[in-house]
C-alpha positions as a Python dict, from the first residue, in 0.01 Angstrom:
ca = {
    (1, 'X'): (0, 0, 0),
    (2, 'X'): (-329, 138, 125),
    (3, 'X'): (-407, 282, -216),
    (4, 'X'): (-400, -70, -357),
    (5, 'X'): (-608, -204, -69),
    (6, 'X'): (-857, 74, -124),
    (7, 'X'): (-895, -41, -486),
    (8, 'X'): (-948, -401, -373),
    (9, 'X'): (-1210, -282, -126),
    (10, 'X'): (-1387, -74, -391),
    (11, 'X'): (-1401, -359, -641),
    (12, 'X'): (-1514, -601, -369),
    (13, 'X'): (-1798, -367, -277),
    (14, 'X'): (-1912, -334, -638),
    (15, 'X'): (-1890, -706, -694),
    (16, 'X'): (-2053, -745, -355),
    (17, 'X'): (-2360, -556, -470),
    (18, 'X'): (-2383, -787, -769),
    (19, 'X'): (-2314, -1092, -553),
    (20, 'X'): (-2572, -978, -298),
    (21, 'X'): (-2823, -966, -578),
    (22, 'X'): (-2712, -1312, -693),
    (23, 'X'): (-2718, -1466, -346),
    (24, 'X'): (-3033, -1269, -275),
    (25, 'X'): (-3189, -1476, -549),
    (26, 'X'): (-3105, -1785, -352),
    (27, 'X'): (-3250, -1643, -31),
    (28, 'X'): (-3577, -1546, -203),
    (29, 'X'): (-3602, -1878, -386),
    (30, 'X'): (-3538, -2078, -69),
    (31, 'X'): (-3823, -1884, 92),
    (32, 'X'): (-4051, -1966, -201),
    (33, 'X'): (-3948, -2331, -224),
    (34, 'X'): (-3977, -2410, 148),
    (35, 'X'): (-4332, -2275, 146),
    (36, 'X'): (-4428, -2480, -160),
    (37, 'X'): (-4221, -2800, -157),
    (38, 'X'): (-4198, -3079, 97),
    (39, 'X'): (-3864, -3185, 244),
    (40, 'X'): (-3853, -3476, 1),
    (41, 'X'): (-3901, -3246, -300),
    (42, 'X'): (-3632, -3014, -169),
    (43, 'X'): (-3412, -3321, -140),
    (44, 'X'): (-3460, -3399, -510),
    (45, 'X'): (-3373, -3042, -606),
    (46, 'X'): (-3064, -3050, -382),
    (47, 'X'): (-2945, -3381, -530),
    (48, 'X'): (-2983, -3262, -890),
    (49, 'X'): (-2801, -2933, -838),
    (50, 'X'): (-2526, -3105, -642),
    (51, 'X'): (-2475, -3340, -936),
    (52, 'X'): (-2463, -3039, -1168),
    (53, 'X'): (-2186, -2890, -954),
    (54, 'X'): (-1973, -3199, -1022),
    (55, 'X'): (-2057, -3224, -1391),
    (56, 'X'): (-1988, -2855, -1454),
    (57, 'X'): (-1617, -2914, -1395),
    (58, 'X'): (-1592, -3141, -1696),
    (59, 'X'): (-1762, -2895, -1928),
    (60, 'X'): (-1461, -2662, -1921),
    (61, 'X'): (-1177, -2896, -1814),
    (62, 'X'): (-1025, -2605, -1625),
    (63, 'X'): (-1026, -2363, -1921),
    (64, 'X'): (-1240, -2118, -1726),
    (65, 'X'): (-960, -2093, -1468),
    (66, 'X'): (-689, -2067, -1733),
    (67, 'X'): (-884, -1814, -1937),
    (68, 'X'): (-844, -1522, -1698),
    (69, 'X'): (-473, -1594, -1661),
    (70, 'X'): (-405, -1581, -2037),
    (71, 'X'): (-661, -1316, -2126),
    (72, 'X'): (-488, -1073, -1888),
    (73, 'X'): (-133, -1175, -1985),
    (74, 'X'): (54, -903, -2176),
    (75, 'X'): (201, -1170, -2403),
    (76, 'X'): (-152, -1249, -2527),
    (77, 'X'): (-282, -892, -2528),
    (78, 'X'): (-311, -886, -2909),
    (79, 'X'): (-451, -1238, -2926),
    (80, 'X'): (-741, -1210, -2688),
    (81, 'X'): (-988, -1307, -2959),
    (82, 'X'): (-786, -1624, -3016),
    (83, 'X'): (-789, -1706, -2645),
    (84, 'X'): (-1167, -1661, -2622),
    (85, 'X'): (-1244, -1848, -2945),
    (86, 'X'): (-1026, -2142, -2849),
    (87, 'X'): (-1171, -2178, -2499),
    (88, 'X'): (-1532, -2128, -2614),
    (89, 'X'): (-1517, -2374, -2905),
    (90, 'X'): (-1357, -2649, -2700),
    (91, 'X'): (-1604, -2599, -2415),
    (92, 'X'): (-1907, -2610, -2642),
    (93, 'X'): (-1794, -2936, -2803),
    (94, 'X'): (-1773, -3100, -2462),
    (95, 'X'): (-2110, -2955, -2364),
    (96, 'X'): (-2281, -3098, -2672),
    (97, 'X'): (-2142, -3444, -2597),
    (98, 'X'): (-2286, -3425, -2245),
    (99, 'X'): (-2619, -3303, -2379),
    (100, 'X'): (-2650, -3596, -2619),
    (101, 'X'): (-2565, -3837, -2338),
    (102, 'X'): (-2837, -3685, -2119),
    (103, 'X'): (-3102, -3730, -2388),
    (104, 'X'): (-3012, -4096, -2451),
    (105, 'X'): (-2943, -4203, -2091),
    (106, 'X'): (-3166, -3976, -1882),
    (107, 'X'): (-3332, -4265, -1700),
    (108, 'X'): (-3003, -4412, -1585),
    (109, 'X'): (-2869, -4069, -1483),
    (110, 'X'): (-3187, -3997, -1286),
    (111, 'X'): (-3160, -4331, -1104),
    (112, 'X'): (-2799, -4265, -1003),
    (113, 'X'): (-2859, -3911, -878),
    (114, 'X'): (-3198, -3948, -706),
    (115, 'X'): (-3242, -4326, -658),
    (116, 'X'): (-3542, -4301, -893),
    (117, 'X'): (-3587, -4289, -1270),
    (118, 'X'): (-3892, -4061, -1234),
    (119, 'X'): (-3701, -3742, -1306),
    (120, 'X'): (-3602, -3795, -1671),
    (121, 'X'): (-3753, -3462, -1778),
    (122, 'X'): (-3562, -3275, -1509),
    (123, 'X'): (-3237, -3438, -1625),
    (124, 'X'): (-3291, -3312, -1979),
    (125, 'X'): (-3371, -2962, -1854),
    (126, 'X'): (-3067, -2962, -1628),
    (127, 'X'): (-2825, -3053, -1906),
    (128, 'X'): (-2978, -2796, -2142),
    (129, 'X'): (-2932, -2532, -1871),
    (130, 'X'): (-2569, -2632, -1827),
    (131, 'X'): (-2505, -2572, -2199),
    (132, 'X'): (-2618, -2211, -2160),
    (133, 'X'): (-2417, -2181, -1840),
    (134, 'X'): (-2102, -2261, -2037),
    (135, 'X'): (-2193, -1992, -2291),
    (136, 'X'): (-2211, -1739, -2007),
    (137, 'X'): (-1880, -1832, -1841),
    (138, 'X'): (-1628, -1662, -2069),
    (139, 'X'): (-1794, -1324, -2133),
    (140, 'X'): (-1852, -1296, -1759),
    (141, 'X'): (-1479, -1350, -1704),
    (142, 'X'): (-1403, -1084, -1966),
    (143, 'X'): (-1615, -833, -1773),
    (144, 'X'): (-1417, -912, -1459),
    (145, 'X'): (-1081, -886, -1636),
    (146, 'X'): (-1169, -547, -1783),
    (147, 'X'): (-1332, -421, -1461),
    (148, 'X'): (-1654, -347, -1648),
    (149, 'X'): (-1836, -339, -1320),
    (150, 'X'): (-2153, -165, -1441),
    (151, 'X'): (-2214, -421, -1716),
    (152, 'X'): (-2145, -702, -1470),
    (153, 'X'): (-2385, -552, -1216),
    (154, 'X'): (-2661, -506, -1474),
    (155, 'X'): (-2631, -870, -1579),
    (156, 'X'): (-2653, -978, -1214),
    (157, 'X'): (-2957, -761, -1156),
    (158, 'X'): (-3137, -891, -1464),
    (159, 'X'): (-3059, -1246, -1360),
    (160, 'X'): (-3199, -1175, -1013),
    (161, 'X'): (-3525, -1024, -1142),
    (162, 'X'): (-3581, -1298, -1398),
    (163, 'X'): (-3508, -1579, -1153),
    (164, 'X'): (-3757, -1444, -901),
    (165, 'X'): (-4026, -1351, -1153),
    (166, 'X'): (-4013, -1676, -1349),
    (167, 'X'): (-3999, -1895, -1040),
    (168, 'X'): (-4304, -1719, -900),
    (169, 'X'): (-4477, -1762, -1237),
    (170, 'X'): (-4388, -2127, -1296),
    (171, 'X'): (-4384, -2261, -939),
    (172, 'X'): (-4637, -2052, -746),
    (173, 'X'): (-4886, -1926, -1005),
    (174, 'X'): (-4877, -2209, -1262),
    (175, 'X'): (-4807, -2475, -1000),
    (176, 'X'): (-4557, -2667, -1213),
    (177, 'X'): (-4365, -2793, -912),
    (178, 'X'): (-4005, -2905, -961),
    (179, 'X'): (-4053, -2897, -1339),
    (180, 'X'): (-4123, -2525, -1309),
    (181, 'X'): (-3800, -2467, -1115),
    (182, 'X'): (-3584, -2612, -1390),
    (183, 'X'): (-3789, -2460, -1673),
    (184, 'X'): (-3751, -2114, -1519),
    (185, 'X'): (-3376, -2161, -1472),
    (186, 'X'): (-3331, -2266, -1835),
    (187, 'X'): (-3507, -1955, -1962),
    (188, 'X'): (-3303, -1727, -1735),
    (189, 'X'): (-2961, -1854, -1844),
    (190, 'X'): (-3069, -1841, -2209),
    (191, 'X'): (-3164, -1473, -2171),
    (192, 'X'): (-2836, -1393, -1993),
    (193, 'X'): (-2643, -1561, -2275),
    (194, 'X'): (-2817, -1332, -2525),
    (195, 'X'): (-2740, -1022, -2317),
    (196, 'X'): (-2369, -1112, -2321),
    (197, 'X'): (-2351, -1132, -2701),
    (198, 'X'): (-2187, -782, -2723),
    (199, 'X'): (-1889, -918, -2528),
    (200, 'X'): (-1856, -1207, -2769),
    (201, 'X'): (-1877, -973, -3065),
    (202, 'X'): (-1576, -785, -2934),
    (203, 'X'): (-1344, -1080, -2883),
    (204, 'X'): (-1484, -1393, -3049),
    (205, 'X'): (-1267, -1451, -3354),
    (206, 'X'): (-1265, -1709, -3629),
    (207, 'X'): (-949, -1890, -3530),
    (208, 'X'): (-892, -2172, -3285),
    (209, 'X'): (-531, -2222, -3184),
    (210, 'X'): (-419, -2572, -3089),
    (211, 'X'): (-102, -2436, -2929),
    (212, 'X'): (-303, -2191, -2718),
    (213, 'X'): (-541, -2471, -2622),
    (214, 'X'): (-249, -2687, -2507),
    (215, 'X'): (-109, -2407, -2292),
    (216, 'X'): (-446, -2330, -2137),
    (217, 'X'): (-514, -2697, -2067),
    (218, 'X'): (-169, -2735, -1911),
    (219, 'X'): (-258, -2453, -1673),
    (220, 'X'): (-622, -2543, -1625),
    (221, 'X'): (-637, -2923, -1607),
    (222, 'X'): (-454, -2943, -1270),
    (223, 'X'): (-723, -2715, -1131),
    (224, 'X'): (-986, -2976, -1225),
    (225, 'X'): (-853, -3211, -962),
    (226, 'X'): (-848, -2923, -716),
    (227, 'X'): (-1203, -2818, -795),
    (228, 'X'): (-1322, -3177, -804),
    (229, 'X'): (-1189, -3220, -452),
    (230, 'X'): (-1362, -2895, -354),
    (231, 'X'): (-1688, -3025, -501),
    (232, 'X'): (-1644, -3343, -299),
    (233, 'X'): (-1603, -3137, 16),
    (234, 'X'): (-1903, -2918, -70),
    (235, 'X'): (-2143, -3170, -220),
    (236, 'X'): (-2052, -3534, -155),
    (237, 'X'): (-2228, -3519, 182),
    (238, 'X'): (-2558, -3473, -4),
    (239, 'X'): (-2530, -3809, -176),
    (240, 'X'): (-2396, -3980, 135),
    (241, 'X'): (-2692, -3848, 336),
    (242, 'X'): (-2923, -3977, 64),
    (243, 'X'): (-2769, -4324, 55),
    (244, 'X'): (-2657, -4372, 419),
    (245, 'X'): (-2981, -4267, 591),
    (246, 'X'): (-3199, -4521, 411),
    (247, 'X'): (-3566, -4446, 354),
    (248, 'X'): (-3536, -4113, 533),
    (249, 'X'): (-3240, -4009, 317),
    (250, 'X'): (-3428, -3787, 72),
    (251, 'X'): (-3627, -3618, 350),
    (252, 'X'): (-3317, -3555, 561),
    (253, 'X'): (-3137, -3425, 254),
    (254, 'X'): (-3415, -3174, 195),
    (255, 'X'): (-3388, -3028, 546),
    (256, 'X'): (-3009, -3031, 534),
    (257, 'X'): (-3012, -2855, 196),
    (258, 'X'): (-3224, -2569, 330),
    (259, 'X'): (-3012, -2518, 644),
    (260, 'X'): (-2690, -2551, 446),
    (261, 'X'): (-2806, -2294, 191),
    (262, 'X'): (-2886, -2040, 462),
    (263, 'X'): (-2562, -2093, 654),
    (264, 'X'): (-2348, -2088, 342),
    (265, 'X'): (-2515, -1803, 155),
    (266, 'X'): (-2474, -1553, 439),
    (267, 'X'): (-2097, -1599, 428),
    (268, 'X'): (-2055, -1662, 57),
    (269, 'X'): (-2214, -1330, -38),
    (270, 'X'): (-1898, -1171, 98),
    (271, 'X'): (-1648, -1446, 17),
    (272, 'X'): (-1755, -1460, -347),
    (273, 'X'): (-1758, -1080, -372),
    (274, 'X'): (-1400, -1086, -249),
    (275, 'X'): (-1314, -1380, -476),
    (276, 'X'): (-1425, -1191, -788),
    (277, 'X'): (-1206, -893, -703),
    (278, 'X'): (-915, -1089, -550),
    (279, 'X'): (-762, -1270, -847),
    (280, 'X'): (-744, -966, -1079),
    (281, 'X'): (-611, -767, -782),
    (282, 'X'): (-324, -992, -676),
    (283, 'X'): (-222, -1048, -1039),
    (284, 'X'): (-209, -672, -1091),
    (285, 'X'): (7, -603, -781),
    (286, 'X'): (226, -916, -786),
    (287, 'X'): (534, -710, -882),
    (288, 'X'): (480, -448, -612),
    (289, 'X'): (749, -454, -342),
    (290, 'X'): (482, -450, -71),
    (291, 'X'): (271, -726, -229),
    (292, 'X'): (330, -989, 40),
    (293, 'X'): (268, -738, 318),
    (294, 'X'): (-56, -638, 146),
    (295, 'X'): (-170, -1000, 129),
    (296, 'X'): (-105, -1041, 502),
    (297, 'X'): (-311, -733, 580),
    (298, 'X'): (-591, -857, 355),
    (299, 'X'): (-612, -1176, 565),
    (300, 'X'): (-641, -974, 886),
    (301, 'X'): (-905, -737, 751),
    (302, 'X'): (-1099, -1029, 605),
    (303, 'X'): (-1099, -1200, 946),
    (304, 'X'): (-1224, -887, 1121),
    (305, 'X'): (-1510, -837, 878),
    (306, 'X'): (-1619, -1195, 820),
    (307, 'X'): (-1609, -1260, 1195),
    (308, 'X'): (-1891, -1010, 1242),
    (309, 'X'): (-2092, -1171, 960),
    (310, 'X'): (-2042, -1512, 1119),
    (311, 'X'): (-2163, -1376, 1453),
    (312, 'X'): (-2476, -1235, 1293),
    (313, 'X'): (-2564, -1576, 1148),
    (314, 'X'): (-2480, -1758, 1471),
    (315, 'X'): (-2656, -1524, 1713),
    (316, 'X'): (-2975, -1505, 1506),
    (317, 'X'): (-2978, -1855, 1357),
    (318, 'X'): (-3316, -1956, 1499),
    (319, 'X'): (-3492, -1645, 1372),
    (320, 'X'): (-3327, -1677, 1031),
    (321, 'X'): (-3419, -2042, 989),
    (322, 'X'): (-3776, -1999, 1113),
    (323, 'X'): (-3827, -1710, 873),
    (324, 'X'): (-3735, -1924, 573),
    (325, 'X'): (-3848, -2270, 679),
    (326, 'X'): (-4204, -2313, 813),
    (327, 'X'): (-4190, -2514, 1140),
    (328, 'X'): (-4471, -2741, 1018),
    (329, 'X'): (-4252, -2852, 726),
    (330, 'X'): (-3895, -2823, 862),
    (331, 'X'): (-3796, -2897, 1226),
    (332, 'X'): (-3644, -2598, 1405),
    (333, 'X'): (-3350, -2800, 1539),
    (334, 'X'): (-3199, -2779, 1189),
    (335, 'X'): (-3118, -2413, 1266),
    (336, 'X'): (-2828, -2549, 1471),
    (337, 'X'): (-2656, -2640, 1145),
    (338, 'X'): (-2613, -2277, 1039),
    (339, 'X'): (-2308, -2184, 1256),
    (340, 'X'): (-2117, -2498, 1153),
    (341, 'X'): (-2180, -2445, 783),
    (342, 'X'): (-2101, -2074, 810),
    (343, 'X'): (-1772, -2141, 990),
    (344, 'X'): (-1662, -2386, 719),
    (345, 'X'): (-1704, -2116, 456),
    (346, 'X'): (-1524, -1859, 670),
    (347, 'X'): (-1223, -2093, 644),
    (348, 'X'): (-1281, -2113, 269),
    (349, 'X'): (-1208, -1740, 253),
    (350, 'X'): (-865, -1790, 408),
    (351, 'X'): (-797, -2071, 161),
    (352, 'X'): (-881, -1827, -117),
    (353, 'X'): (-639, -1564, 17),
    (354, 'X'): (-354, -1814, 27),
    (355, 'X'): (-410, -1908, -337),
    (356, 'X'): (-242, -1582, -443),
    (357, 'X'): (115, -1710, -417),
    (358, 'X'): (32, -2037, -593),
    (359, 'X'): (-117, -1852, -890),
    (360, 'X'): (154, -1587, -901),
    (361, 'X'): (427, -1852, -915),
    (362, 'X'): (212, -2065, -1151),
    (363, 'X'): (237, -2365, -918),
    (364, 'X'): (-122, -2480, -961),
    (365, 'X'): (2, -2838, -965),
    (366, 'X'): (38, -2805, -587),
    (367, 'X'): (-332, -2741, -536),
    (368, 'X'): (-454, -3100, -576),
    (369, 'X'): (-244, -3200, -275),
    (370, 'X'): (-427, -2955, -47),
    (371, 'X'): (-774, -3029, -175),
    (372, 'X'): (-717, -3405, -192),
    (373, 'X'): (-655, -3409, 184),
    (374, 'X'): (-985, -3229, 241),
    (375, 'X'): (-1176, -3453, 1),
    (376, 'X'): (-1043, -3778, 148),
    (377, 'X'): (-1114, -3662, 502),
    (378, 'X'): (-1460, -3548, 398),
    (379, 'X'): (-1560, -3879, 243),
    (380, 'X'): (-1402, -4094, 512),
    (381, 'X'): (-1541, -3898, 805),
    (382, 'X'): (-1887, -3870, 650),
    (383, 'X'): (-1916, -4249, 639),
    (384, 'X'): (-1844, -4244, 1013),
    (385, 'X'): (-2021, -3924, 1122),
    (386, 'X'): (-2348, -3933, 924),
    (387, 'X'): (-2466, -4269, 1068),
    (388, 'X'): (-2370, -4142, 1417),
    (389, 'X'): (-2495, -3782, 1411),
    (390, 'X'): (-2716, -3763, 1103),
    (391, 'X'): (-2701, -3439, 906),
    (392, 'X'): (-2503, -3271, 1185),
    (393, 'X'): (-2225, -3520, 1124),
    (394, 'X'): (-2201, -3394, 767),
    (395, 'X'): (-2167, -3035, 891),
    (396, 'X'): (-1894, -3127, 1141),
    (397, 'X'): (-1704, -3308, 869),
    (398, 'X'): (-1721, -3009, 636),
    (399, 'X'): (-1542, -2794, 896),
    (400, 'X'): (-1266, -3051, 939),
    (401, 'X'): (-1219, -3073, 563),
    (402, 'X'): (-1188, -2697, 513),
    (403, 'X'): (-947, -2653, 803),
    (404, 'X'): (-726, -2932, 669),
    (405, 'X'): (-720, -2781, 320),
    (406, 'X'): (-629, -2436, 449),
    (407, 'X'): (-352, -2579, 668),
    (408, 'X'): (-196, -2784, 387),
    (409, 'X'): (-219, -2494, 142),
    (410, 'X'): (-51, -2263, 391),
    (411, 'X'): (256, -2486, 419),
    (412, 'X'): (269, -2545, 43),
    (413, 'X'): (236, -2176, -43),
    (414, 'X'): (516, -2082, 197),
    (415, 'X'): (755, -2288, -13),
    (416, 'X'): (696, -2081, -327),
    (417, 'X'): (570, -1744, -201),
    (418, 'X'): (610, -1687, 174),
    (419, 'X'): (367, -1440, 330),
    (420, 'X'): (406, -1343, 696),
    (421, 'X'): (47, -1342, 810),
    (422, 'X'): (-38, -1153, 1128),
    (423, 'X'): (-111, -1458, 1339),
    (424, 'X'): (-124, -1259, 1661),
    (425, 'X'): (-405, -1040, 1539),
    (426, 'X'): (-577, -1329, 1361),
    (427, 'X'): (-580, -1527, 1687),
    (428, 'X'): (-726, -1230, 1873),
    (429, 'X'): (-1008, -1201, 1617),
    (430, 'X'): (-1080, -1573, 1642),
    (431, 'X'): (-1092, -1578, 2022),
    (432, 'X'): (-1310, -1268, 2042),
    (433, 'X'): (-1554, -1411, 1787),
    (434, 'X'): (-1581, -1748, 1963),
    (435, 'X'): (-1631, -1592, 2307),
    (436, 'X'): (-1909, -1363, 2186),
    (437, 'X'): (-2077, -1649, 1997),
    (438, 'X'): (-2086, -1861, 2313),
    (439, 'X'): (-2210, -1594, 2556),
    (440, 'X'): (-2584, -1646, 2473),
    (441, 'X'): (-2542, -2017, 2544),
    (442, 'X'): (-2460, -1934, 2907),
    (443, 'X'): (-2655, -1611, 2960),
    (444, 'X'): (-3018, -1650, 2858),
    (445, 'X'): (-3259, -1361, 2908),
    (446, 'X'): (-3632, -1398, 2966),
    (447, 'X'): (-3845, -1270, 2682),
    (448, 'X'): (-3779, -1286, 2311),
    (449, 'X'): (-3746, -907, 2269),
    (450, 'X'): (-3487, -882, 2546),
    (451, 'X'): (-3295, -1171, 2396),
    (452, 'X'): (-3284, -1006, 2053),
    (453, 'X'): (-3163, -674, 2199),
    (454, 'X'): (-2897, -854, 2401),
    (455, 'X'): (-2770, -1043, 2097),
    (456, 'X'): (-2778, -725, 1890),
    (457, 'X'): (-2552, -556, 2143),
    (458, 'X'): (-2318, -853, 2136),
    (459, 'X'): (-2294, -814, 1758),
    (460, 'X'): (-2167, -459, 1806),
    (461, 'X'): (-1894, -569, 2045),
    (462, 'X'): (-1618, -666, 1793),
    (463, 'X'): (-1596, -326, 1618),
    (464, 'X'): (-1593, -152, 1955),
    (465, 'X'): (-1312, -376, 2080),
    (466, 'X'): (-1107, -328, 1762),
    (467, 'X'): (-1139, 52, 1784),
    (468, 'X'): (-1072, 93, 2155),
    (469, 'X'): (-837, -186, 2261),
    (470, 'X'): (-522, -98, 2071),
    (471, 'X'): (-589, -375, 1818),
    (472, 'X'): (-559, -135, 1525),
    (473, 'X'): (-221, 8, 1431),
    (474, 'X'): (-162, 386, 1419),
    (475, 'X'): (-166, 402, 1038),
    (476, 'X'): (-496, 212, 1035),
    (477, 'X'): (-649, 462, 1274),
    (478, 'X'): (-539, 743, 1044),
    (479, 'X'): (-691, 569, 745),
    (480, 'X'): (-1024, 535, 927),
    (481, 'X'): (-1016, 906, 1007),
    (482, 'X'): (-982, 981, 634),
    (483, 'X'): (-1252, 746, 506),
    (484, 'X'): (-1484, 1029, 420),
    (485, 'X'): (-1233, 1208, 199),
    (486, 'X'): (-1242, 1158, -180),
    (487, 'X'): (-870, 1078, -214),
    (488, 'X'): (-667, 867, 20),
    (489, 'X'): (-297, 956, 29),
    (490, 'X'): (-44, 676, 47),
    (491, 'X'): (48, 597, 406),
    (492, 'X'): (343, 371, 469),
    (493, 'X'): (353, 128, 760),
    (494, 'X'): (537, 242, 1067),
}
């Protein structure tokens, strides 16, 4: 079992380096944008990219989710070119229809998204960028399926460098404002699409199979409703803030977008790294007799690790926010949003882990039920919470939505693929994390330096407790003792 977990860890680390570069782009760009743009301008950017998150679902109609399933299936091993050609052709046709619509109706689209028709040019740039994004989707999935980690990492690094360089050029040096942001992004995705041409050359064939398309749509379309609900949970609060908070809506959205990005990105670096390695991993070990036990252990180890990351964001939220958002442009109280946003995405990681059984049993039709609960709660509670608590109400609602989705998915997944998660150890991790996070709220030291040292020591507490309290099992202790060795022998649970 531990040999398989070691492979998952290795792939997560490699993807993590790439994801760190990718999310690092966001961190650097947020720093640039908050020092150049006002809260209102950041609100416009947030609204446009949130709209793109919704629209992107309808470019692929779930084929991106189905693609990995069929590309890796032994039954389709000799027809991989057919799978790629079919998915790519269908996706591009949809993308071109959207692009034409954007060029003819950009004023109307701008009015709906931003409450102003002044951003027609940005709408055209956004839809052009999304065309290239669809071109990038499938070769990127191929790299994941084939574990071509070096190629994947190089692409991520190039994307990072180009994003930073072109944003500095267009936004800071040339002073092109929001236009420069979207112009730079369009150039970057176009370059990445060109760099992925060798992957297309390998698998892009001349034939499009209607039967293959039907099978992929049958698998993928149900995931649209799931992902749409997820987008509602993740992004609907942006539009509700914009419309429910009146004249201050765009300004409040700008501040919320910055705080949300910082709270989310710190967790999602690791969750997305794990996500990229997780699906190929659980599909590859689904027939192993210890598969369900492995999945339970993965949940425990994820909780231990992500709990420390969450603590880092929570304990140092004020310093993190002040570093990225100048106090003269963004009020410091928005730093209080970071722990709530981060916690919501910690729960997202558990939701991801529990997807394994649903995918293994090909019961994706169950997913809309879980996500629909979260989406309905999110919309309903936001109408109540945002007028009462402003942007903090949106953050509270996001937590409720993610917890509800994870709870519903847990009960659904048990019906088709029961996994006995280690709830005792998971509860211990949760309680320890919460207690440490709350200690600085009751014990406040004089002096900023003393406070930082104190919080730094608190951050070290979880690993110390895990190693010395009997939390770890004997076989886990032995594994830790062998971490430095090149080969890890199989150790069975006692």
